N, C-alpha and C positions, 0 to 999 in steps of 0.2 A: 492759354495760348500755346502750350506744348501740343495739345490735340489739334489745334488749327494748323500749326506748322507741319505736323505729321501729315495731315490731309493735303496741305498745299504741295508738299513734296511728292505725295502719291499722285496727285492730279497732274503734276509736271512730268513725272517719269512714267506713269501708268504701269508700274511694275513694283511689287513690294520689295524685291531684292535691291533694285537700283535706288529706290527712294530711301530704304533703310541705310544703304551705303552712303548716300549723300548726307544723311543726318547723323552718321556715325552711331547708329543704334541697331538693335537686333530686329529681325523681321517680326517675331512675336510681339515685341514692344510696340512696333509701328502699327501692327494690326490691331492691338488692344487700344491704342490711342484713337485710331480711326473709328473703331466700334464704339468707344466711349463718346465721341463726338456725334455719331449717328444716334446714340441713345439720348444725348442731351437735346438734340434737335428733333428727336422723334421722327426721323425719316431716313431712308436709305440713300446714301451718297454715292456708293460704288456698286458695280456689278462685277462679281468675281468670276472669271473664266479659268480654264485650265492653263492658259498661256499668258494672259494679261488682264489688266483691270480696265473696265469701262466706267465712265461717269454717268450717273443717272441725270435726268434734267435738273433735279434739285442739286446734285453734286456739281454740275457745271455752273449753276448760279452761285453756290457757296465758294467755288474755286475762284471765280472772278472777284468776289467780295473779299475773300481771304487775302489775295495778293495786295489789295489796297490797304486792308487793316494791318497786315504784317509790315508793310513798307512804312506806314505811319508810326507803328510801334517802334521799329528800328530807329527811325529818325528821332523819336522822343527819347529813346535811350541814349543816342549819340549826343543830343543836346544836353541832357542831364550830366553825362560824363564830362562834356566839355566844361561845364560850370564847376565841377568838382576839382578840376586841376589837371595838369598834363600827366598822361600816362598813369592813370589810376583806374583800377578795375579791369574788366575784360577787354582784350584786344585780339581779334582774329586775323592772323597773318598768313598769307599764301606766299610760298617761295618756290621758284623753279628748281628742278633737280640738279642742274649744273651750277647752282649757287649754294643751295642749302648745306651740303656737307662741309663746305669750306668757309662759309661766312658765319653760320650760326655758332660754331665753337668760339669764334672771336668775339661775337656781339653779345651773346646771351649772358655771360658772366657780368659784363659791364651794365647791361640793363637791370639785372637782378640786384646789383649793388646800388645803382643810382635811383631805381624806381621799384622799391620792394613791394609796393602795393599794386604793381602791374601784374595782371593775370593773363599771360600769353597762351593762346591756342594756335598751333602752327599746323598748316596743311602744305605738304609738298606735292606738287603736280606740275604738269606742263603749262605753258603760257595760256593757251586758249581756255582750258578748264578753270584756271584760277581767276582769269579776267572775267569769265562768265559768272563765276561765283561772286566776284567783287561787285559787278553791276547788279546782280540779283539781291545784294544786301547780305549774303551769307559770309562774306569776308569783309573786313574793314579796310585793309591795306595789303598790297602785294609787293614783293621784291622780285624784280624781273629785269631782263635786258630791255633797254629802251631803244626805239620808241614803242609805246603801247600800240596794239593793233586796232583799237576801237575808239570812237569819240566818247565824250563824256567822262574822260579820265584825265586827271592832273598828274604830272610827273615831277618828282624831285630827284635830280641826279645825286648819286652817292659816290661812285668811284669809277675810274676807267681801268681796264686791264688789257695788256697785250695778249695776242695769240702767239704761242710758241710752237714751232715745228718740232714734233717728236718722231724720231725714226729709229729703226734698229741700228745698233752701233756697227753692225756689219756693212751697212750701206756706205758707199764711198762718196760722201758729201763734203763740200768745202767747209772750212771753218766759219763760225759766226762772225759777223752778221751775214745772212744769206739774202739774195734778192727774192722777191715774191715769185719771179718767173721760174724759179727752180721747181715750183709745184707742177709746172707743165710737163716735167719729165718723170713724175712720180704718180703712183696710185694712192689716192687719198681716201682713207676710210672715214665714214661718217656715222653719225647717230641716225636712228630710225626717224621716219617722218613724225612730225609733231613737236620735236625739240627745236626751240628757236636757235640753239647752237648749231644745228645742222644747217639751217638757212643761212646763218652768218658765215659758216665755213664754205658753203656753196658760193656765196657772193665773192669771198676771197679767191676761191678756185677759178671762178669765171673771169675775174679780173686778170688772173695770171695765166689763163688759157689751160688750166689743169683739168684732169678728168677724175671722176670719182670711181672707186672700185665697185662696179655695179652689183656684184654678187655678195658683197660683204658689208654688213651694217651691224650696229650695236645698240642696245637699249640704255646703256649707261656709259659714263666716261671711264669707269673702272674696266669694263669689258673692252672698250675701245683701245685703251692703252695696252691691255693684255694681248689683243690681236696684233698690235704693232710689235710688241715684244716677241710674238711668234713669227714675225717676218712677213706678215700679210700686206704691209704697206706702211704709209705714214699717216699722221693725223695732226690736227691743230688743237692744242689744249690751252684753255684760259690760264693765265699766269697764277691765279690763286689756287688752282687745282693741282699744279705741278708737284708741290712737296708731298702731297698725300698720294696721288696716283702713281707717280714714277717710283716712289719708294716700294711699291708693291710688285713692280715688274722688273725683271733683270734685263740686261743687254740693251739698254736704251741710250740714245744720245739726244740732247736738246740743242736746238738752233734758234737763235734770235734772228728776227728779220731786220734788214737794213731799213732805216727811216725812209718814208713814213711807215712804221710797222702797223699791220692790221690790228684792230682792237675792238672791244665792245664796251658799252657803257651800261653799268648796273644802277638801278634806281628804285625808288618807291613810287607806287602808283596808287591813287585812291579816287573815289568818285568825286567829281568836281562839285557836286551839290552837298558833300558831307560838311557838317558843321565842325568837324574835328580837325580842320586844317592846321590850327596852331599846334595840336598834339603831334601831328605827323611831321611837322617841321622840326619839333624837338626830337622826335624819334630819328629823323634823318641826320640831324646834327650829331646825335649820340653814335649812330652807326659810322658816320664819317670819322669821328674821333677814334673809335675802336679800330677801324681799318688802318687809319693813319699811324696809330701807335704800333700796331702789329707789323706794318710794313716799314716802320722807322722813317716815315715821311710826314711832313707837316701838311701837305696837300696831296690828295689822291685824285683830284679832278684836274687833269693836266692838258686837256685838249678842248678846243671849242668846236 
């Protein structure tokens, strides 16, 4: 089946480097797996060119069948794991970058203690890639900002977190709590396109009549906060990221928003057809408990 998965990835990406990256394996290993499948079937499945890979007619037929076979195999594995008990064996989890560094250190120790037979594999990426991987069966569950962007996905809310205004301490801003409308007088620095946090911040800015600093963007929250520390503008930081990111940057001031404060909801998302729903509900409850203990709160879902 490893050879079939290698070929299916190559058929999807039509490029050895991209297919190898998707499978987290080396290009030589991928090439060897595809060659072994060709030997087993005694036919050429791909045509190798200098720039890309083309499927032969036989390769196109095998690719179509491989998708069906692998999907059924994944479903069989899920059903077997569901029978074995909750959170036992492999679990492939996708997490967005604006959640992973702040949530995983809180959650992973608890999961290791409560479910020692759980074998986690974590992939950090932006929302669209991990949801695509989820629907393709290469991830079992993802942790992301809700709502999910595609149909066929079931959501389990985990916790809400406020956005906090972070500005250079040299800016002459009123004391907390500040109204959203204050953003209309400031240059707001955002993450690059592709980050759901960028879209959420843009929504808050539009509601407040604010403008984004058109020439300044960042690829991570860490860089974003450093740009603010350098006096290039202000930004919106999720509450869970504040302790980590503001500790790394000098000369910052934090401002809470007056109610109703802008916030985002973080949750689990999984394929609606997955037979592992009871497991994901157990996982969600464990994460909620870990976050609640870390925040010193009994409930972390406080808004409807």
